[in-house]
N, C-alpha and C positions, 0 to 999 in steps of 0.2 A: 535598677536594671538588672538584665539577666544574667546568668552565670555564663561565662566565655569558656568554651571547651575548644580545647586543641586540634587543629585540623589534622586529620588522619591522611596517610599517603594514599594515593588512587590504588587500587587493586586492579590485575588482569585476571580474565576469566579465559581458561584456555578450554575450548571445546572441540572433541572430535566427531567428526560425522562421516559416515560411511558415502561411497560414492554413489550409491542406488540411492540413499536418502537424500541427498544434494540434489540428484535427477529428480527425483519424486519432487521435491520441494521447487525447483525451477519450473516443471511442468504445472505445476499448482498456481505458481506465480503467473504464468503466462496466461492462464485461464482466466485469471483473474482480473487481469489487465484488459483482456479480450470482453470481459462481461462489465468492467468499468466503461470500457469505451462506448458498448453498444447502450448502456445505461445513459451515459452521459448524452449521447445522440438523440436518444429519445424524449430525453428531460428538454433538451435544445428546441425540439421538434414539438413539444407540447408547449414550450412557453412563447415560441412564434406562431402559433396556431397551426401546426400540422407540416407535411412534407410539401405540401402545395405551395403555401406561403413562403417557405425557407428555401425554395428555389427560386423564386422571383425575386 
């Protein structure tokens, strides 16, 4: 059997972020979510044979 190691207590990491950095991250997240939505829609259209068949 392997050697048992004592479990260490979890550690908390505190991070400081400026408001402008947070705003930029939120904007980037929104853009990526929009892009993901577009790509998902295109993938669904290609799987179902295009936009004409998706509407039928």
